[in-house]
Each structure stands twice: as structure tokens, then as C-alpha cells.
Phi, psi and omega in degrees: 000131175275155176240148172302146180306131180081358179255082176284142178079012184277134182261036178285123177290344190270151173293161191308310183295327179289315180298314181292334172294320185287323184259359179077023184084359179267137180291136175293150179304143176296125187294342183247024180303319176309306181298319181301311180296322179288322175295324177288325174295319174308303182297323176296321179294314179297324178291317178301323181287321179296316176296319173300318182298321181293319178296317181286316178297324182274004181049039171272337174214146172295161178301325185286319180297318181294321178293331173279314191284323187291314171303316183297316185288332180271340182276000000 
């Protein structure tokens, strides 16, 4: 199966010229995009909690300051 130029992982059954004509040269959405985004958000959330706990337990920041700084730093 051919894929449109720059569309890696596409499951498009059409040859590249037909797929480009049908989609206007735009890659079709990745079938697992929602899973990828959710897993990245989960990882980011756990990392934020770990950084917050490190800052508070190592007494580098008070809990209130940590609750303010960690989301600002990750945002």
C-alpha cells in the first residue's frame, strides 16, 4: 500500500495520487492519536506530582509555593 508523501503510519488503501486527490494533500488523522495524547497527559501528570513531591520533601519549596510553581513551570 502506498502512502501520501509525509504520511507515515497511514492505513490508506488508495495509491498516493488518489489519496492526495481525495484528501486535498492532507494526511488522514492517525488512528491512535487519542491514545497517544492521553498517555502523554497521564505521563505529564505523574511527572508533575513527582516534581511537586520532590520539592516539598526536600524542603526546597513550601507546599503552597510548590502548588503554584509546578503547574506554571509545566504550563
